Structure formats: C-alpha cells, structure tokens
NUPA-202737 format. One record per atom (N, C-alpha, C): x, y, z. Coordinates in steps of 0.05 Angstrom, whole numbers, plus 32768, in hexadecimal, padded with zeros to 4 digits. Layout:
XYZ;...
This chain:
87D9898A83B6;87DD896E83B3;87CD896083C9;87BE894B83C1;87AD893D83D4;87B9892283DC;87B9891E83F5;87C4890583FF;87AE88F083FB;87B488DA83EE;87A088C583E8;879D88B38400;878588AB8404;877F8898841A;8786887C8411;8798886F8420;87A088548418;878988408417;877588458428;875F88328428;874F8836840F;874D884F8405;873F885483EC;874E884883D5;8769884983D6;8779884183BF;877C882383BE;8780881683D5;878587F983D4;877087E883E1;875E87F683EE;874987E683FC;875287DC8417;876B87E28420;877687D98439;877587F0844D;876D87EA8466;876C87FF847B;878888088482;878A8821848C;87A3882C8495;87AC881E84AE;87C6881484AF;87D0880584C6;87DF881684D9;87D1882B84E4;87DF883C84F7;87E8882E8510;87DA88198519;87E1880B8531;87F187F2852C;87FA87EE8514;880887D5850D;882187D1851F;883387E68522;884A87E18533;884387D98550;882F87E5855B;882787DF8577;881C87C38579;880C87BB8565;880187A08565;8817878C8562;882A87928551;8840877F854C;8850877B8566;885587928574;88648790858D;8855877E85A1;883B878285A3;882B877285B5;882D875485AF;882C874E8594;882E8732858C;884A87278593;885F8737858F;887A872E8596;887D872885B3;8872873B85C4;8873873785E1;8865871E85E9;884E871985DC;883E870285E3;884D86E885DB;885B86E985C5;886986D285BB;888086CB85CE;888C86DE85DB;88A286D985ED;889A86DB860B;888086D88610;887786D8862B;887386BC8635;888486B38647;888386978651;88788697866D;886686858672;885B8681868D;886C866B869A;887A867286AF;888B865E86BD;8878864A86CB;887C863086C6;886B861C86D3;886E861C86F1;885A861386FE;885A8610871C;885385F48724;885885ED873D;884F85D48747;884985D78765;883A85C48770;883485C5878C;884585B1879C;885085BB87B2;886285AA87C2;885385A287DC;8854858887E2;8848857F87FB;885885898813;884A85948826;8857859E883F;885785888854;886E8581885F;886F856C8874;885D8573888C;885B858D8892;884A859588A9;882C859488A3;882685938889;880A85968880;87FD85B0888A;880E85C38890;880485DD8899;87F885DE88B5;87FA85C788C3;87ED85C588DE;87FB85D688F3;881485DC88EF;882485E98904;882486078901;8819861288EC;8819862F88E8;8800863B88F5;880386528902;87EC865E8910;87D7866888FD;87BF866C8908;87AA867888F8;87B2869388EE;87AC869888D5;87B486B188C8;87CC86AF88B8;87DC869988BD;87F4869588AC;87EA86898891;87F78692887B;87ED86888860;87EF866A885D;87FF865C886D;8801863F886B;87F286308880;87E2863E8890;87D2863188A5;87BF861C8899;87C4860388A1;87B485EC8897;87B685E88879;87CA85F2886D;87CF85ED8850;87E285D6884C;87DA85C2883D;87EA85AA883A;87FF85AD8824;87FC85C18813;880F85C587FD;881685E387FA;882B85E887EB;8833860387E5;883B860487C7;8833861987B9;8839861B879C;885486298798;8865861C8788;887E86298780;888086298762;888F863B8757;8894863B873B;88B0862F8735;88B38626871C;88CC86198715;88E3862E8716;88FB8624871C;89128635871C;8918863F8700;8922865886FF;8929866486E5;8946866D86E5;894F867786CE;896A868286CC;896D869986DF;895886A986E3;895A86BF86F6;895F86B68712;8953869F8719;895886938734;8975868A8736;898186818720;899D86798721;89AF86918727;89A686A9871F;89B586C18726;89B786C48745;89A286BD8752;89A286BE8770;89B686AA877B;89B786938770;89C9867E877A;89E686848774;89EB86968761;8A07869D875B;8A0F86B88765;89FD86C58774;8A0386E0877F;8A1786DD8796;8A2E86E88792;8A4386E687A6;8A3C86F387C0;8A2D870A87BF;8A25871887D7;8A11870787E7;89FE86FA87DA;89EB86EA87E7;89F786D187F2;8A0A86C587E3;8A1886AD87EC;8A2886B38805;8A3686C98805;8A4786D1881B;8A3686D58835;8A1E86E08831;8A0D86E58849;89FC86CC8850;89FE86B78840;89EF869F8845;89D186A28840;89CA86B4882D;89AE86BA8827;89A586AF880D;89B686A387FD;89AF869B87E2;8998868787E1;8999867387F1;8984865E87F1;8969866987FA;896986788810;895086848819;894486978804;895686A787F8;894C86BA87E3;894086AA87CB;894D869487C4;8943868487AE;8927867987B5;8924866E87CD;890B866287D5;88F5867787D6;88FC868F87E1;88E886A487E2;88DF86AC87C5;88F286AA87B3;88EC86B18797;88D9869E8789;88DC86848790;88CC86708781;88B1866B878E;88AD867287A7;8893866F87B3;887F868387A7;88698679879D;8856868A878E;8848869E87A1;883F869587B8;883286A787CB;884786B787DA;884A86D087D4;885E86E187E0;885886E987FC;884186E28806;883B86E88823;884886D28835;885286BD8828;886086A88837;887D86B08839;888886B18851;88A386B98856;88B486A0885D;88CA869D884F;88DB86858852;88E48682886F;88EB8698887C;88F486978898;88E0868B88AB;88C6868C88A3;88B0868288B5;88AA866588AF;88B68659889B;88B1863D8894;88BE862B88A9;88B0861688B0;88BC860188C1;88D185F288B0;88E585E788BE;88FB85DB88B0;88F385C6889C;88E085B488A3;88D7859F8891;88CB85AA8878;88BA85BF887B;88AD85CB8863;88C285D88851;88D585E6885E;88EA85F4884F;88FB85DF883F;890185C9884C;891185B4883F;890285A98827;88E885A5882A;88D8859A8814;88D785AD87FC;88D485C68801;88D585DB87EC;88F085DC87DF;890585DA87EF;892085DB87E5;892685C587D1;891E85AC87D8;8923859687C6;8912859887AD;88F885A087B0;88E785A38799;88F185B88786;88FB85CF8791;890685E48780;891F85DA8770;892F85CA877E;894785C08770;893F85AD875A;892B859D875E;8922858A8749;8917859A8731;890885AF8736;88FE85BF871F;891585CC870F;892B85D2871D;894185DF870F;895585CD8702;895C85B78710;897285A68705;896B85888704;89528581870A;894A85658707;894D85568721;8946853C8720;8945852B8738;895F851E873F;8972851D872C;898C85108731;899F85238740;89AB85188755;89BE85288765;89D68517876C;89EE85208765;8A068512876B;8A1685208780;8A2285118793;8A32851D87A8;8A47850987B1;8A5D851387BB;8A73850287C5;8A6D84FA87E2;8A7284E087E8;8A7084D68803;8A8884C5880A;8A8F84C48823;8AA584B4882C;8A9A849C883B;8AA184848833;8A98846B8840;8AA3846A885C;8A9284668870;8A9B8465888C;8AA9844B8892;8AA684378880;8AB2841D8885;8ACF841C887A;8AD384258862;8AED84228855;8AFB843D884F;8AEC84538852;8AF7846D884D;8AF984768830;8AED8466881E;8AEE846C8802;8ADB848487FC;8AE4849787EC;8AD484AD87E4;8AC984A887C9;8AAF84A787C6;8AA284A287AD;8A8B84B587A8;8A8484B8878E;8A6E84C98787;8A5584B88784;8A4084C08791;8A2784B18791;8A1184C18784;89FF84B28777;89E884BF8769;89CF84BB877B;89C284D08780;89A984D08790;899184D8877F;897A84CC8785;896284D28777;895084E38789;894E84FD8784;893F850F8795;892185098795;891784FB8780;88FB84F5877F;88F484DE8792;890984D0879C;890584BA87AE;890384C287CB;890584DC87D0;890484E687EC;88E884E387F7;88E584D8880E;88CB84D4881B;88C684EA8830;88AD84EC8837;88A58502884A;889A84F68863;88A48501887A;889984FA8894;88868510889C;886C850B889C;8859851F88A2;8855852488C1;8862851388D1;8861851788EE;8846851288FA;8834850588EA;8819850088F5;881584E388FC;882A84D388FB;882884B78903;882D84B58921;8825849F892C;8829849A8948;88458490894D;8854849F895E;886F84978966;886D848E8983;887284758989;886F846B89A4;887F847B89B8;8873848189CE;8881849089E4;888084AE89E1;887284B889CC;887184D589C8;885484DF89CA;885284F889D3;8837850589D4;8839851F89C5;8826852389B2;8825853D89A4;8811854F89B1;8819856789B7;8808857A89C5;87F7858A89B2;87E4859A89BC;87D485AB89AB;87E485C289A0;87FC85C789AB;880D85DC89A1;882185D1898C;881D85B88984;882E85AB8970;884B85A8897A;884D85A38994;8867859B89A0;8865857D89A7;887C857189AD;887D855489B2;888B854F89CC;887F853D89DC;888A853689F7;8891851989F7;88A985138A01;88B284F78A04;88C784F68A1A;88CB84DE8A25;88DE84D98A3B;88F984D08A30;890E84DB8A3B;892984D38A33;893184BA8A43;893F84A78A36;8943848D8A42;8956848C8A5A;896B849D8A5A;897F849B8A70;897784AB8A88;897084C48A84;896A84D68A9B;894D84D38AA4;893C84C78A93;891F84C58A98;891184E08A99;891E84F48A8D;8912850F8A8D;88FF85118A75;88E8851E8A7A;88D485238A65;88DA853E8A58;88DF853D8A3E;88E585558A2F;88CF855B8A1B;88CB85758A17;88B7857E8A03;88C7858E89EE;88C3858689D4;88D3859289BF;88BF859F89AB;88CA85B2899B;88BA85BF8987;88CA85C0896D;88BC85C68958;88C885CA893E;88D285E7893C;88E785EB892C;88F286068929;88EF860F890C;88EF86298908;88EC863588ED;8907863A88E1;8906864288C8;891F864988BA;892D866188C7;891D867488D1;8929868B88DE;8938868388F7;892D86708906;893A8666891E;895386568917;895286478901;896A863988F8;8980864D88F1;8978866488E5;898C867988DD;8999868488F7;89898687890C;899486918925;89A9867E8930;89A38664892E;89B686508937;89D086518927;89CD8655890D;89E4865788FB;89F486708902;89E786868907;89F4869F890F;8A03869C892A;89F6868D893C;8A0286898956;8A1C86798953;8A1B86658942;8A338654893D;8A4986658931;8A428677891F;8A5686898912;8A61869C8927;8A5086A68939;8A5A86B8894E;8A6D86AA8960;8A6786918968;8A7986828979;8A95867F896B;8A94867A8951;8AAD86768942;8ABD86908942;8AB086A6893D;8ABF86C0893C;8ACB86C78957;8ABD86C0896D;8AC686C68988;8AD986B18992;8ADE869D8981;8AEF86868989;8AE5867789A2;8ACB867589A3;8ABE866689B8;8ABA864989B0;8AB7863789C3;8AB2861A89BC;8A98861789AC;8A9986068998;8A8186018988;8A6D85F18999;8A5385F68995;8A3F85E889A5;8A2685E48994;8A2885D7897D;8A1185D4896B;89FA85C48977;8A0085AF8985;89EB859E8991;89DC85AC89A7;89EB85B789BB;89DE85C389D2;89CF85DC89C9;89DA85EB89B6;89CB860389AC;89B185FB899F;89B285E58990;899985DB8983;898585D18998;898F85C389AC;897D85B889C1;896F85CF89D0;897E85E489D5;897285FB89E3;895C860889D2;895F860589B8;894B861189A5;8932860089A3;893585E689A3;891E85D5899E;891085CB89B7;891E85CB89CE;891185C189E7;890085D789F3;88E785D189F7;88D485E48A03;88D385E28A21;88D485C98A2B;88D385C58A48;88E185AB8A50;88E985AA8A69;88F685938A75;88E7858C8A8E;88DA85758A8F;88C9856D8AA5;88B585838AAC;88AB85908A97;889785A58A9B;88A285C08AA1;88BC85C38AA5;88C985DD8AAB;88D085EA8A90;88C786028A8C;88CA86108A72;88DF86268A73;88EB862C8A8A;88FE86428A8C;8917863B8A7C;892386508A71;893C864C8A62;895286418A73;895286488A8D;8966863E8A9F;896386208AA3;894B86178AA6;894685FA8AAA;894E85EA8A91;894685F58A7A;894C85E78A61;896A85E78A5C;897785FE8A60;899486018A5C;89A485EF8A6E;899C85ED8A88;89AA85DD8A9B;89A885BF8A93;899185B78A8B;898E859B8A83;899E85958A6A;899D85A78A56;89AC85A38A3D;89CA859F8A42;89D485AF8A54;89F185AF8A5A;89F985948A67;89E685878A75;89ED856F8A84;89DF85568A79;89D385588A61;89C585428A56;89D8852B8A4F;89D185128A58;89E284FB8A51;89E384F88A32;89F984EF8A28;89FD84EB8A0B;89E884D88A00;89E084C48A10;89CC84B18A06;89B184BF8A02;89AA84D18A14;899284E08A11;899384F389F9;89AB84FF89F5;89AF851189DE;89AA850289C4;89B584EA89C1;89B184DB89A9;899484D489A5;898784CB89BB;896B84C489BA;895984DC89B2;895F84F389BE;894F850B89B8;89518512899A;89698511898F;896D85178973;895D85048961;895E84EA8968;895084D68958;893184DA895A;892784DF8972;890B84E38976;890184FC8968;89128511896A;890A852B895E;89078527893F;891885178933;891785128916;88FE85028910;88F584F18922;88DE84E0891D;88C384EF8920;88C285018933;88A8850D8939;88A385278929;88B885348920;88B4854E8912;88B0854A88F4;889C855788E8;8897855488CB;88AF855E88BB;88B8854E88A8;88CF85558898;88D185428881;88E28547886E;88E885348859;88FE85228863;88FE8509885A;891284F68863;892A84F78850;894085028859;895785078849;896B84F0884B;896384D98856;897584C28857;897184B0883F;898684A58835;89858491881F;899A847C8824;899684648819;89A9844E881C;89BD844F8805;89D6844B880D;89EC844B87F9;89FD843287FE;8A0A842887E9;8A1C841187EB;8A37841987E0;8A4C841587F0;8A67841C87E8;8A70840987D1;8A78841487BB;8A81840387A5;8A9C83F587AA;8AAA83FE87BF;8AC483F387C5;8AC383DB87D8;8AB383DF87EE;8AB183CA8802;8A9583BE8805;8A8283C887F6;8A6683BF87F6;8A5883C48810;8A6383D68820;8A5683DD883A;8A3C83ED8834;8A2683E4883F;8A0C83F2883C;8A0684038854;89FF841B8850;89F9842D8866;89E48441885E;89D7844C8872;89C38461886E;89D0847C8873;89CF848E8860;89DC84A88862;89C884BF885F;89CF84D5886B;89C084EE8868;89C784FB884E;89B38502883E;89B9850F8824;89CA85288829;89E28528881D;89F4853F8822;89EC85578811;89E9856E881F;89E385878810;89FE8595880A;8A0B858D87F4;8A24859987EC;8A1E85AF87D8;8A3485BC87CF;8A3085D287BB;8A2485C887A2;8A2685AE879D;8A1B85A28784;89FD85A18784;89F185A5879B;89D485A2879C;89C685B8878B;89CF85D0878E;89C385E6877D;89D785F08768;89EF85E48768;8A0285EC8754;8A0E85D28748;89FC85C1873B;8A0685A88730;8A1A85AC871A;8A2D85998718;8A41859B8703;8A35859286E9;
C-alpha cells in the first residue's frame, strides 16, 4: 500500500509546521508591550556622582503599573517589612542599574507620584481634619497639579557649594549651617532608628535625628560631636527656620495644596497626606 502525497492529491503543501506556527501567532496576539513614560527628576541628575546612571540625567523612564505590581503592594511580608513601596518603584524603573535606595528623596517622590498616576489615575481622595473647627472631611486632590522645585533658583541668604550642599545662617543663634540632601537608603536608616527607639522604650527624637543626618557642618566644624551638640541645643526658632529653608533649597516635588473646609470655610495649605489610600484607593 502506497501512502499518497497530499500535495500531489490536493495541490496543497503538507502543513507539518502548522501547530508551531499557530502557537507563535497566538503568543504574538497576547503579547502586550507595557507603555512607559519619562519622569522629570527634581535634581536634574546634578547631584549624582560621575558613573551613576542618573548623573546629569534630567528624566528617568518608568513603565506603567501592572496587575503584577499590585501583587507587590498586597504582599503581607513586604508590607510588614516596610519594603512594598521600594520594591514597587524598583520594579517600574526601566533601567535596572538604578537602585531605589540611591535615589535622592525628591527624585524618589517624583517617581512615586508618577507611578501612582499610571496605576490609578490623577485623582486622590484622603481624609483631613480642619485645624480651625475640627471637622473631619474627605478631600479630593489632583496629583497632576503637583509642581516641582528643581532647587536651581536663587534663594536669598543661601549659598550652594560645588558639592551640592547648601549653607545659610540661622536667625536666632547666628550659626552658619551646611546641609545636604539624603537618599532613600538614609531615610530608611532614620525610620529604622525610630523603630529601634520605640522597641527600647526610648524617647522619640525624629527632628534631632533628621538634623544630625542632613547637617554637614556648623560654623565650618564637621565633626559629629560638634553637629550633635548644636542640634541638641538648637533654639526652636532656628529649628523651624532650618526646616523651612531645607524645603526651599532642596530639589523635590511640592506636596502642598490649598484646601477649604466645607464646614467653616477656613482656607489652609496642607501637606498631601500619604495614607493607605494612595496606593490602595477604594
């Protein structure tokens, strides 16, 4: 018995590779390219050393959040360790040579807000308590309305050094302080220190711990003893001034927005609250 050649019988070639080709077509049909966008960096990359992937780079490319990224945000182990947000940001940054822990605070905040917009949109609702009448209301914020402070404008009374630190005089003590920006990794150390104080039942010291981290020198003295001694005895007026000046001179996104209380019509400027609704909107 002779097996007939299908091509001879019907004029059609034998489709030995048909299943493989069909699978390839199916894979192609369900292959989606996640869109990306470029985020403006408040530092414009000026503060990163040579050799760093963001050195002198004004933007960073991120991809849109996906359902897989939501798995990170709902991971109980990551949430418990406080790693969910950093793991998410590391996941959406396209250039994997960029490490989230090495990002300066302003750049990290900019990426954080941009990632949230790609995932859940520009509208963000959060509860706030009116400082005038005590009414608790839910306010709607527009994340697309956030402005950026690039830190490259002239701030009277300040000097920017070649090391990207800032020097200014405090009004009460007349002490000249030099401050620097900190990275996400250094912020994590401050958070861990606060947690350690809590576990050991030691007094909380969020402000003085932060000041020790950001102050480089006091009247030119750079030793930790000199900085620590001044921080411990800094007048409250100088403390308030330092915090305000630090916010003005360091590159960051402006997280303040104006709100009006619907109960008493009190108008005030508030810091955008990062509640659980930010990445877990209802």
